[in-house]
GULUMKE-54784 format. One record per residue (C-alpha): residue in one letter; residue number from 1; x, y, z. Coordinates in nm, 4 decimals, decimal comma. Each point is the difference from the previous one (the first is absolute). Layout:
<sites>
['A'; NUM; [X; Y; Z]]
...
</sites>
This chain:
<sites>
['M'; 1; [-1,4086; 5,0916; 1,9893]]
['S'; 2; [-0,3637; 0,0246; 0,1022]]
['Y'; 3; [-0,1274; 0,2884; 0,2118]]
['T'; 4; [-0,3410; -0,1528; 0,0756]]
['Y'; 5; [-0,1308; -0,2043; 0,2928]]
['K'; 6; [-0,1350; -0,2775; -0,2220]]
['R'; 7; [0,2791; -0,2537; 0,0525]]
['F'; 8; [0,0115; 0,0816; 0,3699]]
['F'; 9; [-0,3680; -0,0839; 0,0405]]
['Q'; 10; [0,0285; -0,3133; -0,2155]]
['K'; 11; [0,2865; -0,1244; 0,2192]]
['L'; 12; [-0,1889; 0,0916; 0,3164]]
['Y'; 13; [-0,3060; -0,1888; -0,1225]]
['L'; 14; [0,2027; -0,3127; -0,0828]]
['E'; 15; [0,1793; 0,0056; 0,3353]]
['N'; 16; [-0,3207; 0,0186; 0,2021]]
['E'; 17; [-0,2477; -0,2795; -0,0677]]
['P'; 18; [-0,3559; 0,1023; 0,0895]]
['R'; 19; [-0,0783; -0,1167; 0,3543]]
['F'; 20; [-0,3297; -0,1611; -0,0969]]
['A'; 21; [0,1012; -0,1609; -0,3296]]
['F'; 22; [-0,1816; -0,3337; -0,0014]]
['H'; 23; [0,2166; -0,3082; 0,0600]]
['G'; 24; [-0,2604; -0,2310; 0,1509]]
['K'; 25; [-0,0387; -0,3663; -0,0839]]
['S'; 26; [-0,3479; -0,0892; 0,1211]]
['E'; 27; [-0,3617; 0,1138; 0,0057]]
['E'; 28; [0,0413; 0,0928; 0,3665]]
['D'; 29; [0,3037; 0,2152; -0,0865]]
['V'; 30; [-0,2113; 0,1934; -0,2516]]
['G'; 31; [-0,2717; 0,0808; 0,2531]]
['V'; 32; [0,2437; 0,1223; 0,2658]]
['W'; 33; [0,1966; 0,2048; -0,2534]]
['Q'; 34; [-0,3098; 0,1646; -0,1484]]
['K'; 35; [-0,1220; 0,1097; 0,3426]]
['Q'; 36; [0,3386; 0,1449; 0,0957]]
['L'; 37; [0,0565; 0,1767; -0,3320]]
['R'; 38; [-0,3433; 0,1641; -0,0050]]
['K'; 39; [0,0575; 0,1315; 0,3514]]
['E'; 40; [0,3459; 0,1324; -0,0916]]
['L'; 41; [-0,1277; 0,1679; -0,3166]]
['K'; 42; [-0,2904; 0,1648; 0,1786]]
['N'; 43; [0,2377; 0,1480; 0,2570]]
['T'; 44; [0,2656; 0,1059; -0,2507]]
['L'; 45; [-0,2409; 0,1560; -0,2497]]
['G'; 46; [-0,1482; 0,2260; 0,2678]]
['F'; 47; [-0,3583; -0,1195; 0,0394]]
['A'; 48; [-0,0101; 0,1240; 0,3599]]
['V'; 49; [-0,0108; 0,3620; -0,1213]]
['L'; 50; [-0,3105; -0,0705; -0,2092]]
['E'; 51; [-0,1694; -0,2125; 0,2640]]
['K'; 52; [0,0326; 0,2834; 0,2509]]
['Q'; 53; [-0,1647; 0,2479; -0,2374]]
['N'; 54; [-0,2709; -0,2507; -0,0838]]
['E'; 55; [-0,1247; 0,0085; 0,3603]]
['V'; 56; [-0,2094; 0,3057; -0,0870]]
['F'; 57; [-0,2528; -0,2356; -0,1599]]
['L'; 58; [-0,0749; -0,1467; 0,3419]]
['S'; 59; [-0,1977; 0,3185; 0,0689]]
['R'; 60; [-0,1417; 0,0803; -0,3443]]
['P'; 61; [-0,0926; -0,1971; -0,3129]]
['R'; 62; [0,2323; -0,0307; -0,2965]]
['M'; 63; [-0,1324; 0,2003; -0,2981]]
['I'; 64; [-0,1290; -0,2075; -0,2922]]
['R'; 65; [-0,1800; 0,1781; -0,2846]]
['E'; 66; [-0,1355; -0,1161; -0,3352]]
['E'; 67; [0,0584; 0,2730; -0,2592]]
['E'; 68; [-0,1336; -0,1483; -0,3219]]
['C'; 69; [-0,1754; -0,3014; -0,1456]]
['V'; 70; [0,0282; -0,0672; -0,3735]]
['E'; 71; [-0,1509; -0,2716; -0,2196]]
['E'; 72; [0,2636; -0,1620; -0,2210]]
['D'; 73; [-0,0305; -0,2783; -0,2552]]
['G'; 74; [-0,0552; -0,3093; 0,2142]]
['Y'; 75; [0,0834; 0,1553; 0,3371]]
['I'; 76; [-0,0610; 0,2930; 0,2274]]
['R'; 77; [0,2783; 0,2343; 0,1121]]
['K'; 78; [-0,0061; 0,1847; 0,3308]]
['K'; 79; [0,2502; 0,2583; 0,1139]]
['I'; 80; [0,0496; -0,0093; 0,3761]]
['V'; 81; [0,2200; 0,2040; 0,2325]]
['L'; 82; [0,1338; -0,1618; 0,3168]]
['E'; 83; [0,1737; 0,1697; 0,2933]]
['T'; 84; [0,3044; -0,2153; 0,0763]]
['L'; 85; [0,1595; 0,2216; 0,2680]]
['P'; 86; [-0,1287; 0,3223; 0,1583]]
['E'; 87; [-0,0669; 0,2357; -0,2945]]
['V'; 88; [0,1787; -0,2319; -0,2424]]
['Y'; 89; [-0,2321; -0,1165; -0,2787]]
['M'; 90; [0,0333; -0,2706; -0,2630]]
['P'; 91; [-0,2288; 0,0018; -0,3052]]
['F'; 92; [-0,0673; -0,3301; -0,1736]]
['Y'; 93; [-0,2338; -0,1599; -0,2506]]
['M'; 94; [-0,2212; -0,2944; 0,0827]]
['L'; 95; [-0,0959; -0,1963; -0,3114]]
['I'; 96; [-0,2965; -0,2333; 0,0365]]
['P'; 97; [-0,0993; -0,2465; -0,2761]]
['D'; 98; [-0,3670; 0,0122; -0,0976]]
['S'; 99; [-0,0430; -0,3604; 0,1084]]
['K'; 100; [0,1230; 0,0777; 0,3537]]
['R'; 101; [-0,2225; 0,2926; 0,0912]]
['E'; 102; [-0,2650; -0,2028; 0,1804]]
['Q'; 103; [0,2126; -0,2895; 0,1155]]
['I'; 104; [0,2511; -0,0594; 0,2777]]
['S'; 105; [0,3218; -0,1873; 0,0719]]
['Y'; 106; [0,1921; 0,0561; -0,3216]]
['P'; 107; [0,3779; 0,0297; -0,0427]]
['A'; 108; [0,1626; 0,3428; -0,0132]]
['V'; 109; [0,3247; 0,1448; -0,1322]]
['I'; 110; [0,1878; 0,3111; 0,1123]]
['A'; 111; [0,1717; 0,1297; -0,3159]]
['I'; 112; [0,2877; 0,2396; 0,0724]]
['P'; 113; [0,1508; 0,2342; -0,2631]]
['A'; 114; [0,3672; 0,0281; -0,0962]]
['H'; 115; [0,2175; 0,3093; 0,0000]]
['G'; 116; [-0,1096; 0,2159; -0,2909]]
['A'; 117; [-0,3573; -0,1191; 0,0461]]
['N'; 118; [-0,2926; 0,0537; 0,2366]]
['K'; 119; [-0,3385; -0,1388; 0,0946]]
['E'; 120; [-0,1486; 0,1275; -0,3279]]
['T'; 121; [0,2454; -0,1922; -0,2196]]
['V'; 122; [-0,0514; -0,3213; 0,1993]]
['A'; 123; [-0,3783; 0,0413; -0,0127]]
['G'; 124; [0,0164; 0,0906; -0,3711]]
['I'; 125; [-0,1615; 0,3430; 0,0413]]
['K'; 126; [0,0923; 0,2304; -0,2871]]
['N'; 127; [-0,0673; 0,3324; 0,1699]]
['H'; 128; [0,3250; 0,1838; -0,0682]]
['A'; 129; [0,2286; 0,0445; -0,3027]]
['E'; 130; [0,2992; -0,1555; 0,1788]]
['V'; 131; [-0,2061; -0,2993; 0,1119]]
['I'; 132; [-0,1386; -0,0485; -0,3508]]
['Q'; 133; [0,3506; 0,0012; -0,1463]]
['K'; 134; [0,1202; -0,2386; 0,2714]]
['L'; 135; [-0,2774; -0,2488; -0,0697]]
['E'; 136; [0,0561; 0,0214; -0,3746]]
['E'; 137; [0,3694; -0,0804; 0,0483]]
['T'; 138; [-0,0433; -0,2667; 0,2717]]
['P'; 139; [-0,3611; -0,1236; -0,0128]]
['K'; 140; [0,0763; -0,3048; 0,2165]]
['E'; 141; [0,0615; 0,2274; 0,2990]]
['A'; 142; [-0,3765; 0,0360; 0,0392]]
['Y'; 143; [0,0125; -0,3285; 0,1912]]
['G'; 144; [-0,2585; 0,1177; 0,2526]]
['R'; 145; [-0,2518; 0,0292; -0,2815]]
['E'; 146; [0,1051; -0,3427; -0,1293]]
['F'; 147; [-0,0556; -0,1567; 0,3417]]
['V'; 148; [-0,3511; 0,1466; 0,0314]]
['K'; 149; [-0,0848; -0,1302; -0,3476]]
['Q'; 150; [0,1052; -0,3430; 0,1214]]
['G'; 151; [-0,2512; 0,0226; 0,2836]]
['Y'; 152; [0,1962; 0,1307; 0,2989]]
['V'; 153; [-0,0972; 0,2903; 0,2211]]
['V'; 154; [0,2991; 0,2309; -0,0510]]
['F'; 155; [0,1511; 0,2833; 0,2021]]
['C'; 156; [0,2392; 0,2420; -0,1737]]
['P'; 157; [0,1687; 0,2462; 0,2396]]
['D'; 158; [0,2311; 0,2962; -0,0290]]
['P'; 159; [0,2844; -0,0996; 0,2368]]
['P'; 160; [0,1772; 0,2766; 0,1965]]
['G'; 161; [0,1343; 0,2628; -0,2401]]
['Y'; 162; [-0,1763; -0,1366; -0,3098]]
['G'; 163; [-0,2703; 0,1503; -0,2199]]
['E'; 164; [-0,2254; 0,2341; 0,1954]]
['R'; 165; [0,2313; -0,0464; 0,2986]]
['L'; 166; [0,2972; 0,1660; -0,1682]]
['E'; 167; [0,1676; 0,2289; 0,2533]]
['E'; 168; [0,0492; 0,3705; -0,0646]]
['T'; 169; [0,3090; 0,0906; -0,2021]]
['P'; 170; [0,2776; 0,0857; 0,2487]]
['R'; 171; [0,0707; 0,3725; 0,0208]]
['E'; 172; [0,3658; -0,0724; -0,0716]]
['D'; 173; [-0,0978; -0,1442; -0,3379]]
['L'; 174; [-0,2282; 0,2938; -0,0716]]
['Y'; 175; [0,2772; 0,2462; 0,0840]]
['F'; 176; [0,2871; -0,1637; -0,1883]]
['R'; 177; [-0,1879; -0,1732; -0,2820]]
['G'; 178; [-0,2712; 0,2535; -0,0680]]
['N'; 179; [-0,3377; -0,1144; -0,1250]]
['V'; 180; [0,0187; -0,3732; 0,0700]]
['K'; 181; [-0,2636; -0,1909; -0,1943]]
['R'; 182; [-0,2011; -0,2413; 0,2133]]
['S'; 183; [-0,1121; -0,3286; -0,1486]]
['V'; 184; [-0,3015; -0,2085; 0,1010]]
['L'; 185; [0,2326; -0,2973; -0,0520]]
['G'; 186; [0,2703; 0,1389; 0,2288]]
['S'; 187; [0,0843; -0,1125; 0,3521]]
['S'; 188; [0,1269; 0,1582; 0,3206]]
['C'; 189; [0,1931; -0,2947; 0,1388]]
['K'; 190; [0,3155; 0,2045; 0,0697]]
['N'; 191; [-0,1852; 0,2691; 0,1955]]
['L'; 192; [-0,1912; -0,2537; 0,2091]]
['A'; 193; [0,2928; -0,2380; 0,0536]]
['L'; 194; [0,2324; 0,2704; 0,1320]]
['T'; 195; [-0,2627; 0,1554; 0,2247]]
['A'; 196; [-0,1208; -0,3341; 0,1389]]
['E'; 197; [0,3561; -0,1064; 0,0824]]
['A'; 198; [0,0680; 0,3284; 0,1804]]
['M'; 199; [-0,3103; -0,0693; 0,2128]]
['G'; 200; [0,1106; -0,3528; 0,0885]]
['S'; 201; [-0,2093; -0,1869; -0,2536]]
['S'; 202; [0,0461; -0,0892; -0,3696]]
['F'; 203; [-0,1734; 0,0247; -0,3344]]
['T'; 204; [-0,0353; -0,3781; 0,0074]]
['A'; 205; [-0,1972; 0,0259; 0,3238]]
['L'; 206; [-0,2243; 0,2683; -0,1540]]
['E'; 207; [-0,0797; -0,2116; -0,3042]]
['I'; 208; [-0,0680; -0,3174; 0,2009]]
['W'; 209; [-0,2083; 0,1913; 0,2549]]
['D'; 210; [-0,2207; 0,1665; -0,2623]]
['L'; 211; [-0,0536; -0,3250; -0,1867]]
['Q'; 212; [-0,0896; -0,1779; 0,3239]]
['R'; 213; [-0,2669; 0,2624; 0,0660]]
['L'; 214; [-0,1319; -0,0635; -0,3519]]
['L'; 215; [0,0081; -0,3708; 0,0840]]
['D'; 216; [-0,2088; 0,0746; 0,3114]]
['F'; 217; [-0,2569; 0,1609; -0,2296]]
['V'; 218; [0,0103; -0,2940; -0,2423]]
['C'; 219; [-0,0614; -0,2464; 0,2837]]
['D'; 220; [-0,3009; 0,2039; 0,1139]]
['Q'; 221; [-0,1760; -0,0379; -0,3375]]
['P'; 222; [-0,2823; -0,2591; 0,0205]]
['M'; 223; [0,0559; -0,1104; -0,3598]]
['V'; 224; [0,3668; -0,0870; 0,0595]]
['D'; 225; [0,1102; -0,3428; 0,1187]]
['K'; 226; [0,2574; 0,0910; 0,2654]]
['K'; 227; [0,1869; -0,3247; -0,0618]]
['R'; 228; [0,0482; 0,0776; -0,3711]]
['I'; 229; [0,1684; 0,3395; -0,0293]]
['G'; 230; [0,2863; 0,0311; -0,2466]]
['C'; 231; [0,2441; 0,2827; -0,0616]]
['A'; 232; [0,1776; 0,0776; -0,3273]]
['G'; 233; [0,2332; 0,2681; -0,1293]]
['F'; 234; [0,2719; 0,0832; -0,2480]]
['S'; 235; [0,3421; 0,1552; 0,0756]]
['G'; 236; [-0,0531; 0,2369; 0,2951]]
['G'; 237; [-0,3465; -0,1530; 0,0271]]
['G'; 238; [0,1702; -0,3394; 0,0082]]
['Q'; 239; [0,2140; 0,1218; 0,2872]]
['Y'; 240; [-0,3061; 0,1179; 0,1939]]
['T'; 241; [-0,1765; -0,3272; -0,0759]]
['M'; 242; [0,2994; -0,1904; 0,1351]]
['W'; 243; [0,0053; 0,2016; 0,3219]]
['L'; 244; [-0,3748; -0,0115; 0,0661]]
['S'; 245; [-0,0191; -0,3726; -0,0714]]
['A'; 246; [0,3038; -0,0677; 0,2186]]
['M'; 247; [-0,1117; 0,2063; 0,2973]]
['D'; 248; [-0,3753; -0,0715; 0,0010]]
['E'; 249; [-0,1248; -0,3575; -0,0157]]
['R'; 250; [-0,3495; 0,1128; -0,0962]]
['I'; 251; [0,1381; 0,0148; -0,3550]]
['S'; 252; [-0,0667; -0,3445; -0,1466]]
['L'; 253; [0,2124; 0,0306; -0,3136]]
['G'; 254; [0,2646; 0,2320; -0,1439]]
['V'; 255; [0,1023; 0,0891; -0,3565]]
['V'; 256; [0,3346; 0,1811; -0,0117]]
['S'; 257; [0,0874; 0,1173; -0,3510]]
['G'; 258; [0,3356; 0,1558; -0,0853]]
['Y'; 259; [0,1393; 0,0208; 0,3514]]
['V'; 260; [0,1593; -0,3265; 0,1193]]
['H'; 261; [0,3664; 0,0901; -0,0534]]
['N'; 262; [0,2549; 0,0384; 0,2788]]
['Y'; 263; [0,1280; 0,2990; 0,1916]]
['L'; 264; [0,3681; -0,0305; -0,0908]]
['E'; 265; [-0,0238; -0,0363; -0,3772]]
['S'; 266; [-0,3254; 0,1791; -0,0690]]
['I'; 267; [-0,0842; 0,2670; 0,2550]]
['L'; 268; [0,3564; 0,0941; 0,0990]]
['D'; 269; [0,1310; -0,0145; -0,3584]]
['V'; 270; [-0,2942; 0,1694; -0,1704]]
['H'; 271; [-0,0846; 0,2356; 0,2914]]
['I'; 272; [-0,3714; 0,0034; -0,0537]]
['C'; 273; [-0,2555; 0,2147; 0,1869]]
['P'; 274; [0,0480; 0,0755; 0,3747]]
['C'; 275; [-0,3144; -0,2006; 0,0759]]
['N'; 276; [0,2156; -0,3124; -0,0422]]
['Y'; 277; [0,2048; 0,0967; 0,3041]]
['A'; 278; [-0,0535; 0,0033; 0,3764]]
['P'; 279; [0,2525; 0,0554; 0,2803]]
['G'; 280; [0,1805; -0,3235; 0,0824]]
['L'; 281; [-0,2115; -0,2111; -0,2360]]
['W'; 282; [0,2905; -0,1621; -0,1839]]
['N'; 283; [0,1510; -0,1090; 0,3307]]
['I'; 284; [-0,3151; -0,1975; 0,0707]]
['C'; 285; [-0,1076; -0,1878; -0,3112]]
['Q'; 286; [-0,0032; -0,0351; -0,3773]]
['I'; 287; [-0,2940; 0,0349; -0,2407]]
['S'; 288; [-0,0294; -0,3786; -0,0169]]
['D'; 289; [-0,0388; -0,0094; 0,3796]]
['I'; 290; [-0,2839; 0,2536; -0,0110]]
['C'; 291; [-0,1689; -0,2125; -0,2667]]
['G'; 292; [0,0592; -0,3025; 0,2228]]
['L'; 293; [-0,2296; 0,1563; 0,2596]]
['I'; 294; [-0,2874; -0,0504; -0,2446]]
['A'; 295; [0,0407; -0,3801; 0,0079]]
['P'; 296; [-0,1963; -0,2249; 0,0032]]
['R'; 297; [-0,2544; 0,2351; -0,1586]]
['P'; 298; [0,0123; -0,0018; -0,3831]]
['L'; 299; [0,2576; 0,2303; -0,1598]]
['F'; 300; [0,0538; 0,0729; -0,3710]]
['T'; 301; [0,3015; 0,1996; -0,1191]]
['E'; 302; [0,0903; 0,1125; -0,3499]]
['N'; 303; [0,2893; 0,1882; -0,1607]]
['G'; 304; [0,1136; 0,1001; -0,3464]]
['R'; 305; [0,3274; -0,1436; -0,1249]]
['E'; 306; [0,1135; 0,3397; -0,1325]]
['D'; 307; [-0,1046; 0,1963; 0,3080]]
['P'; 308; [0,2930; 0,2313; 0,0969]]
['L'; 309; [-0,1080; -0,0276; 0,3633]]
['N'; 310; [0,1127; -0,3635; 0,0016]]
['G'; 311; [0,3583; 0,1105; 0,0638]]
['V'; 312; [0,3280; -0,0929; -0,1645]]
['R'; 313; [-0,0637; -0,3784; 0,0045]]
['G'; 314; [-0,3479; 0,0359; -0,1420]]
['E'; 315; [-0,2313; -0,2969; 0,0288]]
['E'; 316; [0,2588; -0,2065; 0,1892]]
['S'; 317; [-0,0470; 0,2120; 0,3117]]
['I'; 318; [-0,3800; -0,0210; -0,0379]]
['R'; 319; [0,0170; -0,3795; -0,0137]]
['E'; 320; [0,2182; -0,0050; 0,3108]]
['E'; 321; [-0,2494; 0,2108; 0,1948]]
['A'; 322; [-0,2897; -0,2111; -0,1267]]
['Q'; 323; [0,1765; -0,3171; 0,1142]]
['K'; 324; [0,0408; 0,1418; 0,3509]]
['I'; 325; [-0,3736; 0,0715; 0,0099]]
['R'; 326; [-0,0810; -0,3418; -0,1452]]
['H'; 327; [0,2066; -0,1700; 0,2709]]
['I'; 328; [-0,2241; 0,1498; 0,2690]]
['Y'; 329; [-0,3147; -0,1187; -0,1800]]
['E'; 330; [0,1509; -0,3463; -0,0367]]
['L'; 331; [0,0724; -0,0232; 0,3733]]
['L'; 332; [-0,3667; 0,0825; 0,0618]]
['G'; 333; [-0,1133; -0,2623; -0,2514]]
['K'; 334; [-0,1570; 0,2699; -0,2205]]
['E'; 335; [0,2357; 0,0177; -0,2963]]
['E'; 336; [-0,2969; 0,0083; -0,2403]]
['A'; 337; [-0,1100; 0,3309; 0,1575]]
['F'; 338; [0,3057; 0,1848; -0,1322]]
['E'; 339; [0,0624; 0,0831; -0,3648]]
['S'; 340; [0,2766; 0,2167; -0,1456]]
['H'; 341; [0,0115; 0,0903; -0,3695]]
['I'; 342; [0,2449; 0,1867; -0,2215]]
['Y'; 343; [-0,1407; 0,1281; -0,3277]]
['E'; 344; [0,1654; 0,1393; -0,3114]]
['G'; 345; [-0,0159; 0,3749; 0,0257]]
['K'; 346; [0,0624; 0,3123; 0,2053]]
['H'; 347; [-0,1183; 0,1418; 0,3312]]
['Q'; 348; [-0,3771; -0,0403; -0,0285]]
['W'; 349; [-0,3104; -0,1749; 0,1316]]
['Y'; 350; [-0,0305; -0,3257; -0,1954]]
['G'; 351; [-0,3223; -0,1241; 0,1555]]
['G'; 352; [0,1059; -0,3630; 0,0134]]
['C'; 353; [-0,1724; -0,0312; 0,3358]]
['Y'; 354; [-0,3669; -0,0157; -0,0907]]
['D'; 355; [-0,0318; -0,3790; -0,0159]]
['F'; 356; [0,2020; -0,0277; 0,3225]]
['V'; 357; [-0,2306; 0,2466; 0,1769]]
['K'; 358; [-0,3070; -0,1819; -0,1293]]
['K'; 359; [0,1369; -0,3328; 0,1229]]
['W'; 360; [0,0643; 0,1197; 0,3544]]
['L'; 361; [-0,2624; 0,2699; 0,0624]]
['N'; 362; [-0,3005; -0,1491; -0,1749]]
['N'; 363; [-0,0124; -0,3183; 0,2069]]
</sites>
């Protein structure tokens, strides 16, 4: 006898097919479905709460401040702070290749960190013992630095609750757990998710909103070609990449590493971070449907065969989700714009995307 809710929720999920699961058969069906699903997601995720608060910027400018400018080997690194909502600030790094400093209209990439990482790890900045250890163990996760070395203007943010945006330790934890050690690689997804939901919004809305404000900044840069802006991320960063690319068509290309699983076998079975959840989300769509909103814009996904987040059926479920995404691209006549790869290995950034990004962003 089981005393948990797990089987109950599995049964409930299987009995209720998501209302906006894609079943179209034509290019026209895709367009209608994408428009309806985006509207439904925006309403369900609670964007109205953030839009209302954002009205303050009709009467005063949004704060943007450059805090540092550092010469690196082959590129310049700027640290910038951007006000995304009233008195809510997002720090990020802007990496500019030497060859792009005096030129305009070059492709850009927003590189988003995973859980257990931050803007420093993605930008390859060894300024803290934990970051140094992280980069020694997983050097490929400095993919923001890799993109700038390949000639892209790169933006590496701290999403809500990451890095310098880590929320204060809850007093409950301080009282019952004593001296709780804070980590620069920690995250505050639980704190933010619960609070946002109680206020009628969601953590997903917060992350998309903040990244869209960063995207506003990116589009305002004279050196950036607004028609060639990519977004890439691993794990939680892959999730945020998926959402931003799906909900904002200014993103020209997406790279989702370590996140295209499915809700039933991966999220529900593994019970990952609260940032994967939003009220009513699973009644609306599946991960493959969210990825389908990116079509026909180029999308690259990658997973490790031994990744525990794949769920009980492993790579079989990944292939099923990829096929659902591929079907949408095929209906749009853009099957070459979608690639899905499974590599030998664990949950990690493999970096198989660089040729794909070069093919689609450099032209």
